[in-house]
C-alpha positions in Angstrom: 139.9 87.8 106.9 142.1 86.1 104.3 144.9 87.2 102.1 144.4 90.2 99.8 145.3 89.9 96.1 144.7 92.3 93.3 142.2 94.5 95.3 140.2 91.6 96.5 140.3 89.2 99.5 140.7 85.4 99.3 138.6 83.8 101.9 139.3 80.4 103.4 136.8 77.4 103.4 133.9 77.4 105.7 135.3 75.0 108.2 138.2 77.3 108.9 138.0 80.3 111.3 137.1 83.6 109.3 137.7 86.9 111.0 136.1 88.6 114.0 132.3 88.4 114.2 131.0 91.8 113.4 128.9 93.4 116.1 125.1 93.5 115.1 123.0 96.4 115.5 119.7 94.4 115.5 119.1 95.6 111.8 118.9 92.0 110.6 115.5 91.6 112.5 114.0 94.3 110.2 111.6 92.6 107.8 111.6 95.5 105.3 111.7 99.3 104.7 108.7 101.4 106.1 108.6 103.4 103.2 106.6 100.6 101.4 103.2 101.1 99.8 101.5 98.8 102.2 102.9 100.4 105.3 101.9 103.9 104.2 98.4 102.9 103.3 98.0 101.2 106.8 99.8 103.5 109.1 100.2 106.8 107.1 96.7 107.1 105.3 96.1 110.5 106.9 99.1 112.0 105.4 98.2 110.8 102.0 94.7 112.7 102.3 92.7 109.4 102.7 91.0 107.5 105.5 92.3 104.2 106.9 89.2 102.5 105.6 90.1 103.9 102.0 93.4 102.6 102.3 92.3 99.2 103.4 89.9 99.2 100.3 92.7 100.1 98.0 94.8 97.2 99.4 91.9 94.8 98.9 91.4 96.1 95.3 95.2 95.7 94.5 95.4 92.3 95.8 92.4 91.2 93.9 94.1 92.6 90.7 97.2 90.6 91.5 95.3 87.4 91.8 93.8 88.1 88.3 97.3 88.9 86.9 99.1 85.8 87.9 96.5 83.6 86.6 96.2 85.5 83.3 99.6 87.1 82.8 100.5 89.4 79.8 99.6 86.8 77.1 99.8 89.6 74.3 103.7 89.9 74.3 105.1 89.1 70.9 108.4 88.0 69.6 109.1 91.3 68.1 109.2 94.9 69.2 105.7 95.8 70.4 103.6 98.3 68.8 100.8 100.4 70.1 98.0 98.2 69.1 94.4 98.3 70.6 94.7 94.6 71.3 97.9 95.0 73.3 96.3 97.9 75.3 93.2 95.8 76.1 95.4 92.9 77.4 97.6 95.1 79.5 94.5 96.6 80.9 93.1 93.4 82.2 95.1 94.1 85.4 94.5 97.8 85.6 93.8 99.2 89.0 91.2 101.6 89.6 92.3 104.8 87.9 90.8 107.0 90.5 92.9 105.6 93.0 94.6 108.1 95.0 97.5 106.2 95.9 98.8 104.7 92.9 99.2 107.6 90.5 102.3 106.3 88.9 101.5 102.9 87.4 97.9 101.7 86.3 99.0 99.2 83.7 100.5 96.6 86.1 99.5 95.1 89.4 101.5 96.3 92.4 100.4 93.9 95.2 100.2 90.0 95.2 97.0 88.3 96.7 98.9 87.9 99.8 99.4 91.8 99.8 103.2 91.7 99.0 104.5 94.6 97.1 105.5 93.9 93.3 108.2 96.5 92.6 108.1 98.1 89.1 109.6 101.4 87.8 107.4 104.2 89.1 106.0 102.4 92.2 108.6 103.7 94.8 110.6 106.7 95.9 114.3 105.7 96.1 115.2 108.9 97.8 112.8 108.1 100.8 114.0 104.5 100.9 117.6 105.5 100.8 117.2 107.8 103.7 115.5 104.9 105.8 118.2 102.4 104.6 121.0 104.6 105.8 119.6 105.1 109.1 119.6 101.4 109.7 123.3 100.8 109.1 122.8 97.8 106.9 125.2 95.6 105.0 124.0 93.8 102.0 125.9 90.9 100.4 125.7 89.4 96.8 126.5 85.8 96.0 127.6 84.7 92.5 129.4 81.8 91.1 132.0 81.8 88.3 132.9 77.9 87.6 134.8 76.7 84.6 133.9 78.7 81.5 131.8 81.2 83.4 135.0 83.0 84.7 134.5 85.1 81.3 131.6 86.8 82.8 133.3 88.1 85.8 134.6 91.3 84.6 131.2 92.5 82.8 129.1 91.5 85.9 131.4 92.9 88.4 132.0 96.3 86.7 128.1 96.8 86.1 127.2 95.6 89.6 129.8 97.9 91.2 128.1 100.8 89.4 124.5 100.0 89.7 124.1 97.6 92.6 123.0 99.6 96.0 125.1 102.6 94.7 126.4 104.6 97.7 125.7 101.6 100.1 128.0 99.0 101.8 127.9 95.8 99.6 130.1 92.6 100.0 130.3 90.5 96.8 131.2 87.0 97.3 132.6 85.4 94.2 132.8 81.6 94.4 135.2 80.3 91.6 137.5 77.3 90.7 139.8 79.8 89.0 140.7 82.7 91.3 143.9 83.3 89.3 141.9 84.3 86.2 140.0 87.1 88.0 140.9 90.3 86.3 142.1 93.5 88.3 138.8 95.3 89.4 138.7 98.9 91.0 135.7 98.7 93.3 133.8 101.6 94.9 134.9 102.6 98.3 131.8 101.3 99.9 132.1 97.9 98.0 134.3 94.9 98.8 135.0 91.8 96.4 135.6 88.7 98.4 136.8 85.7 96.4 136.0 82.2 97.8 138.0 79.3 96.0 135.7 76.1 95.8 137.9 73.9 93.6 138.7 70.4 95.0 136.2 70.4 97.8 135.1 66.9 98.4 131.7 68.1 99.6 130.9 69.6 96.3 132.2 67.5 93.4 129.9 69.3 91.0 129.7 72.8 92.0 127.5 73.9 89.2 124.7 71.9 90.8 125.5 72.7 94.5 125.0 76.3 94.6 122.2 76.1 97.2 124.1 73.8 99.4 127.2 76.0 99.2 125.2 79.2 100.0 123.6 77.6 103.1 126.9 76.3 104.2 128.5 79.8 104.0 125.6 81.4 105.5 125.9 79.5 108.7 129.7 79.7 108.9 130.3 83.2 107.6 127.6 85.4 105.9 125.5 85.7 109.0 128.3 87.5 110.9 129.0 89.9 107.9 125.7 91.0 106.3 122.2 91.6 107.1 120.6 90.9 103.9 122.0 88.5 101.0 121.0 88.1 97.4 122.0 85.4 94.7 122.7 86.6 91.3 123.9 84.7 88.3 127.3 85.6 87.1 126.1 85.7 83.3 124.3 89.0 84.0 124.7 92.7 83.1 123.3 95.4 85.1 122.1 98.3 82.8 120.3 100.6 85.4 120.3 101.1 89.2 119.1 98.4 91.4 118.5 100.1 94.8 117.2 99.5 98.4 113.7 99.0 96.9 114.7 95.4 96.7 115.1 95.0 100.4 113.0 92.7 102.4 112.6 89.4 104.3 112.2 87.1 101.5 112.5 88.4 97.9 111.7 86.8 94.6 111.9 88.0 91.0 109.2 87.2 88.5 110.5 85.3 85.7 110.4 87.5 82.4 108.8 84.3 80.6 105.7 84.9 82.8 105.0 88.0 80.5 105.1 86.1 77.3 102.7 83.7 75.5 105.2 80.9 76.1 105.4 81.2 79.8 103.9 77.8 80.5 107.2 76.3 78.9 109.0 77.6 81.9 106.5 75.6 84.2 106.7 73.9 87.5 108.0 70.6 88.1 104.9 68.4 88.2 106.3 64.8 88.8 105.0 63.7 92.3 108.2 61.8 92.8 110.3 64.9 92.9 110.7 67.0 96.0 110.3 70.1 93.7 106.8 68.9 92.5 103.8 71.5 92.6 100.6 69.8 91.8 98.5 71.0 88.9 96.2 73.9 89.9 98.6 75.1 92.6 101.3 77.8 92.2 101.6 81.5 92.2 104.0 83.4 90.0 106.9 81.6 88.2 110.1 82.9 89.6 113.6 83.0 88.2 116.5 81.6 90.2 118.8 84.1 88.5 118.0 86.8 91.3 116.5 86.1 94.7 117.4 87.0 98.3 116.2 88.4 101.5 117.5 88.4 105.1 120.3 86.1 106.0 117.9 84.1 108.2 115.3 83.6 105.4 117.7 83.0 102.7 119.3 80.2 105.0 116.0 78.6 105.4 115.5 78.7 101.7 118.8 77.3 100.5 118.9 74.7 103.2 115.3 73.4 102.1 116.2 73.5 98.6 119.5 71.8 98.9 117.8 69.0 100.9 115.2 68.7 98.2 118.0 68.4 95.5 119.8 65.9 97.5 116.8 63.8 98.0 116.0 63.7 94.2 119.5 62.8 93.5 119.3 59.9 95.9 116.3 58.7 93.7 118.0 59.4 90.4 115.6 62.3 89.7 116.4 65.8 88.3 113.8 68.3 88.5 112.8 70.0 85.3 114.5 73.2 85.9 117.0 72.0 88.3 117.5 74.4 91.4 114.9 76.8 89.9 112.2 74.3 90.3 113.1 73.6 93.9 113.1 77.6 94.5 109.6 77.7 93.0 108.3 75.0 95.3 109.7 76.6 98.3 108.2 79.9 97.4 104.8 78.3 96.9 105.0 77.3 100.5 106.7 80.2 101.9 105.3 83.2 100.2 107.9 86.0 99.4 107.4 89.4 101.2 108.3 91.3 98.2 108.3 90.5 94.4 110.6 92.2 91.8 109.1 92.6 88.6 110.7 91.1 85.4 112.5 94.5 85.0 114.9 93.4 87.5 116.1 90.3 85.5 115.1 90.3 81.9 116.0 87.2 79.6 118.0 88.5 76.7 116.3 86.1 74.5 112.8 87.8 74.7 111.4 91.1 73.5 110.0 93.2 76.1 106.4 94.3 76.3 105.4 97.9 77.0 104.9 97.2 80.7 108.7 96.9 81.0 109.8 100.6 81.1 113.3 99.9 82.2 115.7 96.7 82.0 117.6 96.8 85.2 119.5 93.5 84.6 119.7 91.3 81.6 121.2 87.9 81.1 124.3 87.6 79.0 124.7 84.4 76.9 127.9 82.7 76.2 127.6 82.9 72.5 127.4 86.7 72.7 130.3 87.1 75.0 134.1 87.4 74.3 
């Protein structure tokens, strides 16, 4: 397992043997939790007081609403605190679901399904108590990957303390911290069900520039390590602060977070790579939501496919002297256009601190932390 220092374990490099292989329970094959909206509509409609035909009709209505929303996002957001104006209400209601819908009593101001019927998770669209009960029964372990390289070591304490408190509280979580300065990690008191595992990555000839090799490093460690340790794995930027609980509602096979820029009038500034020469290119007229690379994940198997494909695309671009517009994020978006996420997290789950939040954002669960505002 590696040496233990200051309450955390230091892991060896991937080519070295690392611990015993944990016996699998078959839980890694689970695509998602059965407490989802879609599952209940299709299989528990009678318990909700509606027929299966009505449930199917609601799914179709929500899917159409999602299609409208990602083509016409919340363009009414402004760069100041929102006010209760009639114009804003009109813009938000462009994507309202049927107010008489018996199954969506909590949120009617935002879409809760994509056109391909993947749920979009917002505050008020799930019961965490139900999901927690199902999650515990499956005996799952979730992992979090984050990188603290060079000056980013300054974010370790803030991120880890907030993640220890708010990320899957009460459930087993392995935090995998890649860093080139393990000696600078402050002492951290982790919850009993949480583990902090430090992985030194300095002076590795395979990754001369660690900051541009995240996808390659993650895929390598999934293959050699993580597949034996966790069932689900999420990548989160180290310069982040968790502000509210992020629970098992995020668990699914392939999970992406809608960029907070998607809810602003300037969302096209955070657009896809369009140059055909790049492996990250998405042609004009194509694409779904714009996803942030600051928070994504899923089952270990699906994340391995994603990171391997993106790292291959990045490598091909480098060989041609091309750098995609938004680097790894551009390649992530290309992959997710071709391989639709099974669950989307709303911008509540990662909000850019540069932006003012519209009324649709009821809670900011995680926010970016910029260097100029840190110690």
